[in-house]
N, C-alpha and C positions, 0 to 999 in steps of 0.2 A: 737022724743026722743027715742022711742022704736027701730027704725032702727039704730040709732047711737049705742045703747047698743048692738044690735045684731052684728054689725060690730066689736065692741070691743071684744065680746066673740069669734067670728070666728078668729080674729087675734091672740088671746091668744091660741086657739086650733092649729092654723098653726104654731105658734112659738114652741109649745110643740112638734109638729110633727117634725119640723126641728132640734130640739135639741135631740129628742129621737131616731130618725132614724139613725142608725149607718151604714154608707156606708162602705162596705168592698172594697177591690181592685176590679179591673175590671174583676177578675177571679171568683167572687162569688156573691151570692145574699145577701140582707140585713138580719140581724138577726131578724128584726121586720117585716118580710115579711107578716105575717097574719094581723098584726096591720095596715100595709100599705094597704092591700086589703080592709079593712073596711073604708078606707078614702073615704068620700062621694064626688063624682064628683059634686053633687049639691052644697055642701058647698063651693067647690073650684070655682064653676062658679060665686059665688057672688063676688070674688075678681079678676077675670080675667081682669077686666078693669083697674087694677093698677099695679105697679111695683113689688108687693110682690111675684108674681109668679116666679121671677128669683132670689129670695134670696137664699143664699148658707149656708149650715150647716158648722159645725166646720171642716169638711174635704173638703169643697169647692164644694160639690155636690148640684145641684139644684134639684127641683122635677122631671125635665126631666131626669137627670142622674139616679135618683132612679127608674123611670118608665122603662128606658132602662135596667137597671141592673136586674129588676124583669120581663123583657120580657113582659111588659104590653102594647101591641100594642094599645089597646083602649085608655089608659091614654096618651100614646105618641102622638097619633093622636089628642086627645082632647087638649093637651098642645100646640102642633104645631099650631092648628087652633085658639087657644086663646092667641097667642102672646108670647109664651115662646121663649127665645133666644136659637138658636140651637148650637151656637159655644162657649158657656161659658165653660172654662176649670176648672176642680177642682184643688185642691192643688197638685195633682200628674200629672198635666198638661194633663189630659185626657178630651177630649170633648165627648159628648154623642155618636158621630159617631165612635170614637176610641173604645168605650165600645161595641157598637153594632157589629162592625167588629170582635173584639176580641172574642165575645161570639157567632159569626156566626149567628146573628139574621138577616136573609135575608130580611124579610118584614120591620122590623124597619129601617134597613140600607137603603132600597129603599125609605121609607117614608122620612127619614132625607135628603137624597141627592136630592130627587125630590122636596123637599120644601126648597132647597137652603143652606143646610149645607155646610160649607167651606171644600172642598174635599182635599186641600193641607195642612191643618193644621197639625203641628207636635206635638207629645207628649213630655214627659220628656226626652226620649232617641232620640228625633228628628225623630222618626218614623212617617211617614204619614199613613193614612188609607190603602194606597196601600202597604206599607211595612208590616203592620199588616196582611193584607189579604194573603200576600205571606208567612209570617212566619207561619200563621195558616193553610196554604195550602188550603184556601177556594176559589176555582176557580170560583164558582158562584158569590160570593161577588166581587171577583176581576173583573169579567166581568162587573158587575153593575157599579163599580167605573170607569173602563176604558171608559165606554160609555159616561161619563161626561167630557172626555178629560182632565184629571188631568195632572199635571207636573210629568212625569214619571222619571225624573232625579234628584229629590230632594234627598240629601244625609243625612243619619243619623249620630249619633255621631261617628260611625266607619268609616265614609266616604263612606259608601256603599249606592248606589242607589238601588231601588227595584230590578233591574236586578241582582246585586251582591247578594242580599239577596235570590233571587230565586235560584241562582246557589248554594250558600252555603247550602240551604235547600233541594237541589236535587229535584227541582220542575220544570221539563222540560216544562210542559204545561204552567206554568206561564211565563217561559223564552220566549216561543214561542209567547204567547199573548202579552207580553210587547214589544218584538222586532217588531211584526207586527203593533203595535200601536205607534211606533215611539220612543221607548226607545233607548238611545244612547248605541250601542253595544260595543263602545270603552271607555265607562265611566271608570274613574280611581278612586280607593279608596285611603285611606291614604298611602298605600304602593305602590301606582302607579300600582296596579294590575287591569287588565281588567277582565271582567267576564270569558274570555277564560283562563286567568291564574288560576282563582279559580276553574274552571271546571277541569283543568289538575291536579291541586294539589289534587283534590278529586278523581282522576282517573275516572271521570264521562264521559264515552265514548259517551253516548247518548247526553248529553248537548254539549260536544265538537263538535259532528257531527252537531248538530242543529246550533250552532254558526258559524261553518265553512260554512254550507249551506247558512247562511245569510251574508256571506262575512266578517266575523270578521277578523280583521287585525292580521296576525300571526307573525308580526315583531315588535310588541310593547314590550318594555322592562320595567320591574318593577324597583323599586328604587335601586335594586342591579344590575341592568343591565342585568337581566335574561329574556330570551325569554321563552314563554310557552313550546317550544319543549325541552328546557334543563331540565325543570321540569319533562316532560314526560319521558325523558331518565333517569333522576335521579331516577324516580319511576319504572324504567325498564318496562314501559308500551309500549309494542310492538305495540298494536292496535292504540293507540293515536299517537305514533310516526309516524306510517305508514300513518295515516290520514293527518298529517302535510306535510309529504313528498309528498304525492299524491296531496296535495293542491298547490304544486309548491314552497315549502320552499327552499331557497338557502341552500344546504347541507354544504356549506363552510362558513356559517355565524359564527361569533366569539362572545364570551362573553367579558366582560370587562377585563378579564385577557388574552385575545387573544386565548382562547381555542375554537377549533371547536367541532362539534358534535362528530367527530371521537375521539378526545381527551377524551371526556366524556365517550363514550361507551367503549373505551379501558381501561380507569381507572377503570371501573366497571367489566371488563373482560366479557363484553356482546357481545358474538360472533355473535348472530343472528342479533342484531340491527346494529352492525358494518358491517356485511355482506350486510345488506340491504342498508346502506349508500354507501358502495362501489359500489353496483349495480346502484346507482344513480350518479355515477361518482364523489364521494367525493374526494377532493385532500388530499392525505395521507401524504404529506411532509410539510404541513403548520406548522410553529413553533409558539408556544405561546409567550407571552411577556418575559418569562424566557429562551426562546430559545429552548424549547423542542418540538419535533414532537411526534405524538401519539406512534410511535414505541419505543421511548425512555422510555415512561411510561410502555409499555409492557415489556421491558427488566428489568426495575427497579423492577417490580412486578412479574417477572418470568412467564408472561402469554405467554406460548410457542405457544399455538394454535392461539391466535390472532396475535402474532408476525409473524407466518408463513402465516396467512391470509393476513396480510399487505404486506409482502415481495412478496408473490405469485401474488399480485395484483399491483405490480409496485412501492411499497415504496422504496425510495432510502436508501439502507443500509449503505451508507457512509454519510448520513445527520448528520451534527454536531449539538450538543445541547449545553448546558451550558459548558463553558470553552473549547468549541470545541471538546467535547468528542463524539466519535462515539458509535455505539451500542456495539462494541467489548470492548471499554474502559469501558463502563458502566457495561458490563457483568464481566469484570475482577475486577472492583471496588467492585461489589456486589458478587463476587466469585460464579458466576452462571455457573456451568459447562455445563448444558444442552443448554443454549443459546450459549455459546462459541462453543460447538460441532456443533450446527445448523449453525452458521455463518462460521465456518471452512468448513463445508460441502458445503457451497455456495461460497467457494474460496475467503473468505474475505482477502483483502490486509492488511497485518499486519504492513506495513510501514507507514500507515496513522497516522498523529500526531494531537494532540490537541493543544490548544493555548500555552501550556507550552512546546510544542515540544516533548511531551511524546507519545510513541507508546503504544498499549495495553500491550506489554511485560513489559515496564517500570511500568505500573500500577499494573500488576500482581506481579512483584518483590516487589514493595512498600507495597503491601498487605501481602507479606511473604507467598504466597500460592504456595507450591511446585508443586501440581498437575496441576494448571492452567499454571504456568510458563513452566512446561514440555510440556504441550499441545501447547503452543505458540512458542516454540523453534523449528520451522520447516523451517525457512527462514534465510539464512546466512546474508542477507542484513538487515532485521529487527532486527536480534540478536545483531547487532552492531550500531543500530541507536542512534543518540545523541539528547538529549533534548535541550532546549534553553540555558542551562548552560553547554552544551556539555558533560553531564553525560550519559554514556551508562548504560544498565541494570546492567552490572558488577559493575560499580561505586556504584549504588544504593544498590546492594546486599552486597557489602563490608561495606558501611555505616551502614547497618542494622546489621552487624556482624552475618550474616546468612550463616553459613558454608555450609548447605545443598544446598541453592540456588547458592552459589559460585561454588560448585562442579557440579551442573547441567549445569551451564553456561560454565564451563571449559570443560566439556565433549563435548560441541558443538563447541569447538575451537574458542571461541569468541576472539576478539582482546584484548590482555592484556595490551597494552601500550598506549591506547587512553588517551589524557589529556583533562580534563574538562576546564571550563573557568578560573579556578584558576591555571591551569597548572598542576593539580594533576592527576597522573595515579592511577589506583586501588591499586597498591602496595604502593604508597605514602600515600593514605588514610588509608590503613591498618596499616602502621607504625605510622602515626599521632595519630590514635585512639588506638594504642597499642593492635591491634588484631593479636596477635602472630601466632595463628593457621592459620588464613587466609593468613597472609604474607607468611608463609611457603608453603601453597597451591599454591599461585601465583608464587612464585619463582620456585617451583618444576615444574610448568606448563610452565616455560620459560619467565616469566616477566623480562623485562630489569632491572637489579639490579642497574645500574648507571644512570637511568633516572632522569631527573631534573624537578622540579615543576616550577611554574611561577616565583617564587623568586630565582630560581637557586638552590634550595635545592635538594640534592640527598636524597635517602632513608636513607643514612648514616647520612646526616645533620639532618634529622628529628628524627632519633633515638637518636642522641646526644642531640638535643633540648628537647626531652622528658626524657632525663637522663635514657634511657632504654638500659642497657648494653646487655640485651638478644637480642636486635634488631640490634646490631652493624653490623651483617652480615660479620664480618671479615673472618669467615671461608669460605665464598663464594668468597673471593678474590675481593671484591669491590674496586673501585678506591678511595683511601683515599685523593687524591690531587685535586679532582675537587672542584673548588671554586664557591660559589654562586654569586648572582648579586652584592653583596657588597665585593666580592673577599675574602670571608672567606672560609677556608677549614673546614672540620669537627673538626680538632684539634683546630683551632683558636676559633671556637664556643664553644668547650668543655672547653677551658681555660677561655674564657671570662665569661662563666656561672659558673665556679668554680667546675666542675665535675671531681674531681681528679681521681676517679676510671676509668672513661672513658678516660681521658688523658693518663693514664698509659697503658690502653688496646690499644689505638690507636697507641702510640709510639712503644709499644712492637709488634703491628701488622704491623709495617713498615711505619707508617705515618712520613712524613718529620718533624722532631722536630724543625727545623729552618725555617719552612714555613712562608710566610709573607702575611699580609692583604693589602688592597688597600693603606694604609699609610706606607707600608713596616714595620709595627710592627711585630715582631716575637712573638711566644707564651710567652717567658719569659718577653718581654716588657709589654704584656697585663696583665700578672700575677702581675708585679710590679705596673702597673697603678691601679690595683684593690687592692693593698696592701695585696695580698693573700700570706701570709708567707709560709703556707704549700705547696701551688702550686709552689712557687719559689723554695723551697727545693726539691720538686719532679723533677722539670725541671733541676735543677743543678745536681741532681743525675743521670740524663739521658745525662749529658755532652753536654748541648746545648751551642750554641755560645753566650757567655756572653758579647761580645764586638760588636755584630752586630749593625748596625745603621739603623734608619728608614729614612723616606723621608726628615726629617729636621735634620738628622745627629745626633740624640740623641741615646745614648746607654742605656741599662737598668740601669746602674749606674747613668748616668746623670738624667734619669727620677726619680729614687729613691731619689736622693739628692734634686732635684728641688721640689719634692712633700713632702719633709721633712720626709721620711720614714726611720727612724733610723735603725730598725731591718733589713729591707730589704737591706739597704746600707751595713750594716756589713756582711750580708750573701753573697752579691755579691762580695765584696772585698775578703772575705775568700774563695769564690768559684773561684777566679782567675780573676775577672774583673780588667781591667786596671784602677788602682786608680788615675792615672795622665791623664786620657783621657780628651780631650778638644773638645768643641763643635765648630760649624762653626765660632763663634765669638772669638774663642781662649780661651774662659773661661773654666778653669778646674773645676772639681767638687768642689774644694775649693773655687774658685771664686763664684760659684753658691750658696754655703752655706753662703758666706759673703753677697751676694746680698739679700738673703732671711732672713738675720740676724738670722740664726739658730745656736745658740750657741752649742746646743747638737750635731748636726751633725758636726760642726767645730771641736769640741773636739774629736769626733770619728775619723774624717779624720786625725787629727794630731796624734792620737794614732796609726793610720794605716800607719804613716810615709809618708804621701803624700808630694810631692815637693811643698814647699811654695814659690819658686822663679819663678814658671812658669808665663809667661806674656801672656796676651790675645792680640787680634789684635791691640789694641791701647796702648800696652806695659805697661799695668797696671798689677802689681802683686796683689795677694789677699789682701796684707796689704795696698797697695795704695787704692784699692777699699774700704776697711774697713774704712780708715781715711776719704776718700772723702764722704762716705755715713754716716759718724759720728757713725759707729757701734763700739764704743770704747771698749766694752767688748770683742768683737771678735778681734779687733786690739791688745788688750793687750794679748789675748791668743796666737795670731800669733807671736808677739815679744817674749813672754816668751818661745815659743817653737822654737826659733831660726830663725824666719823670719828676713831678712835683714832690719834693722830699718832705714838705710841710703839709701835705694833704691830710685831710681829716675825714673820718668815716661818718656814718649817719648819727653816731653818738658824739661826734666831734672829737673823737679820740685821735690823737696824732700818732705818728709812728712810734714816738717815745712811750705814749700811753700803752700801745700794744706790746712794745718790747718789754716793759717792766712786768707784764703779765707772763712773760716767758722765762728768761734767764739773763744773767749778767752779760753773757756773750752777745746776745742780741742787742742789749742796751748799749754795750760798747760799740757795736757795729753802727747803730743809727747815730750815736753821738759822733762817731768818726766821720760820718757823712755831713756833719755841720747842720743838723736839723735844729729847729727852734725848740729849746727845752721848756719854754714857758707858755706854750699854747694851752688854752683851757678847753675842756670838754663841755658837754651840755650842762653839767652841774658845776661848771666853772672851777673844777679841780685841775691843777697843773699836774704833770707827772710827779713832782716833788710832794705835793699834797698826798697823792695816792700811795707813794712808797712809805711816807711817814705814817699814814693811817695803817698801813700793813706792817709797820714796825720792821721794815727791811733796812737795817743799819748800813749794809754793804751798798745797796743801791742809793740810799740817801747820800752817803759819802760820795759815790760816783757822780751823782747829778750835781751836788754842790761844788765838787772839785772841778766840774766842767762848766760851771757858770750859771747854774740854775738860780733863779731869784729866790733868796731865803725869806724875803719880806712880803711876797705877793699874797693877796688874800683871795679866798674862794667866794662863792655866792653869799656865804654868811660872814664874809670878811675875816674868816679865820686864817691866820698865817700858819706856815708849817709848825711854828713853835706852839701856837694854840693847840694844834692837833696832837703834838707830842705830849703836851700837858694833859689833854683829854684822855690819852692812852696811858698817862702816868709813866711814860718811858723816859727815865732819867738819862740814859745813854744818848738817845737821839736829841733830847733837850740840851744836854751838855755840848753835843756836836754843833747844834745850831747856834748856841750862845757863843761858842768858840769861833764860829764863822761870822761873828759880829751882827747877828740878827738884831732887829729893833725890838727891845724888851717892852716898849711902852705903847705899841700899837694896840688899838681896841677893835673888837669885832662889832657886828651889828647890834649886839646887846650891850655894848659899851664896856665889855670886860677885857682886861689885859690877860696875858698868859699867867701873871702872878695871881690875879683874882681867881682864875680857874684852879690853880694849884692849891690855893687856900681852901676853896670850896670842896675840892676833891681830896683834901688832906694828903697831898703828895709831898711829904715832908722833905724828901731828898731834893725835889725840884724847887721847893720854896727856898731852901738854903742856897741852891745854885743861883736862882734869879736874884735873891737878896744880896748875895755876895757880889754878883756881877754888876748889879745896879749901883751898889754903894762904893765898891772899891775900884771898879773899872780896871781890874787886873785880870790876868789870865787865870782860868780856873783849873789849870792842869795840876796844881799842887793841892787843890781843895778836895778833889774827888777821885 
């Protein structure tokens, strides 16, 4: 009973100890260090045979953790030999071994590992005891650990193996020890960096040398595709760079962008390392993925010394980079006089072109740099070189409106008349862009004043198109009659565009006022077609030919009438145009007005006393057309103004003949105008014959009621009654009989209407004629 009570008391004491002892981090001792020292080993010995020795406090520490923290070797050994677990991790994931290594407790560390502590266990940061020994730079402890053959390649949260950690902490002895004991010298961390990468990043020549001596691979790339030597060069570390090269590194190796070591050293303006690479036979003309060689970089950055170094050692000064630009192109682009002078001293060929076909001179001109342009104007051939659009440097200078550059080029007697792919010469460009001063410079220098562009435009055409009277060049006696590709002269263009002042200047300057375009239209025809009244007046004042005909034989007046242009029509007639002119179809302007049903122009023409009786090619007068087209208002105007109302067409059809082919309204109209109803056509039919033959009772009645002769005979001497009988039409026959037609007239065959009725067995008509002939009474009650 007493032993049970003692055990309970000891358990209470132990519990209090575990609660009160406040374990700090592995970097410090407990706050209750003195109280811990008074803890009786004898009292603990009474509980070593049970599991309570491995209980953990609120921070996860066992009594063994506390003994290690307090560097209590005796307690540690006591606990080890009394069954304490060696690998329990507290809540910070530290085992007693982590703490002993961190605190550099050599004897405790030895005791733990010799008694079986797990040497590869990782803490919260996944650092093993090996990592911690390296971090604390504790070589003695590291040696102890290594003797137990731990895994030297375990990686922590950073992906670093102990050898990475040794490099990062500049601990060459540890690096040496780890490598000699089998650590992977090519181990990669999360950034795919080897220990060699990290050593180079830190400019640690000693460790670099050590790794190289142990055959570290110098060609491993990190996740950015970078070799260690690129890092060395970026750090401008000559010593480490030299180590790599002496180790046999390929001096022409490339990074992911295709850049060689020389690209890198040149971009840094690192003369010494560049020189060293050259001494190792580095290829100086390799281009990166953008197409740039090292010397292109030198030129862009104005690194003259390195550029000379490269050129002196065989770099191809004609090597082409981006867009096919040579060193001279780049120097001109960057306006680098010193580089240009250097290349000129080396007799650079100025005719070399880039992918756009431009020479360095083109580039200099485009940059607008007079000094560089002047330097490059030393070769007659290159001075006139053309780019892919066939522009010479002079074209480009003109386009920029740069008078100084133009003057520089003119002094060198460049070719003034080269045409670009649009067919434009420099003079044409100056005119098109309204660069008056430059145009004068070019003309004074001898530019061809009548040169034509790709569309056939001369400088004069372009001046007209720009409505630029100052550019007309008339004082220079330019040829005003050159036609462009669509056969327009400058005057034609000026009229079409409505530039009256230019038109006046051109005519006064000697331009042919009756010139023609591809359709044989003259200037006044174009003015008419544009309904440009003021232009028409101007041209009439210049006494142009108002009766000229185009390729379809239209005159200006024909065009005006056809297009319904009343004012222009009046102007032309008053200006002397032939008012009775006819087109190829024989239609006069009056015919055309009728066809278009234009009452206003018809009135105007009648006021101007045009001939109303002109016939077209099918012998129609304007009045015949008006009736045929049922334009009755115009027909009325014509008749009221004296047009022959009894006119007959080529078939001798009168207006009435035409009207009966239309409708009653037209017939009534012509009758109202008092036309002759009995005119015969070529087959000697009167209108009445025709309507009887067509059995049109309404029109028959209309004609008879208005006085048509019911007894007139046609070429067969058939009267209207004969025809009605031939058609067996009793109604029309009855109408004619009621109108007292002669029943006894005979045709050329000697037959009366009654004879024909008997022959054709028209019983109703036989009765009608018989009754009418015998009784001489009205037939109204018979039928």
